[in-house]
C-alpha positions, 0 to 999 in steps of 0.5 A: 851197697846202693846201685842205680843200675836197675833204675837206669834199665827201667828208665831205658825200657820206658824210653824204648817202649812204644808209647804213642800211636797217633793218626791224622788226616789231610785233604778233608777240605779239598775239592779234588782228589782223595783224603789221606790218613797216616798212622805213626807209632813212636817210642818215648825216646824217638818222640822226644828226638823228633820233637827236638828236630821240629816235628809239629803240626804240618800246617805250621811247617814249610814245604821244605821243612816237611820234606826234611822231616819225612825221612827222619819220621820214617827212620825213627818210627816203630811203625807207620802206615798210610790209607786213603779214600777216593773222590768217588767214595767221598761223594758216595759216603760223605766226607766223614765216613770216607775219612774214617775209611782212610784211617781204618785202611792205614791202621790195618797196614800196621804190623800190630793192632794198636792197643790204643789210638790217639786221634786228632780232633773231637770226632771218634773213629766209629769204625774202630772197635779198639781203644781210642782217645780224641785230642782236640789240636792233637797235632800240637800236643802229641808228636805221633799225631804231628808226625802222622800229619807230616807223613800224610801231607807230604805223601798227598802233596806228591800225588797232587804234583803227579796228578797235575801232569794228567790234569793240567790247567787246574793248578793242582801242583800249586793248590793241592786240590783245594778250592782256590780262585784259580782252581774255580776259574779252571773248573768253569773253563774246562769242566770237572775231572773224575777226581773232583768231588762233585758233592763238595762242588754242588754245595758250593753251587759250582756245578 
């Protein structure tokens, strides 16, 4: 008698086994505030569910859609974590190294050390000694990276909204720390805060 029970069990084991641990950053090009990184661990099954729910690169989603997806990502993730680097660290170490620091901080908060990381973009994570794959446009190819981009984006945006209360007049709740025309006009009117990235603004000849 031929049975498919073993094959079905194997298939379920594959679906429920963690297959992706993606990491992504947000805020790298801003002129105000920290850079955030997030890492998300997904089984094949839950990666498929999140993809069907609409998880993709956070930049392609509306703010409303990102906020809708965030609790789904948290619920369906096998593990997730966040890390950040401050504006001071960005000025001191440069944006690439500071971004790597934020990624390492996120990774260290995961319950288990990843056997392999899937990283968005072409640049390797030099501070990580484990296995890694760099995927150009990874947030459009791997659900775990897309989920990480949403987690990082929503969390950082929430921080920017709170920081608007401490630093009014720079429209941080609207521009999320990026260099918009209104933001630059406010810099001329009110000067720098301790959360502005002086290294960025110097390159732009704004200070």
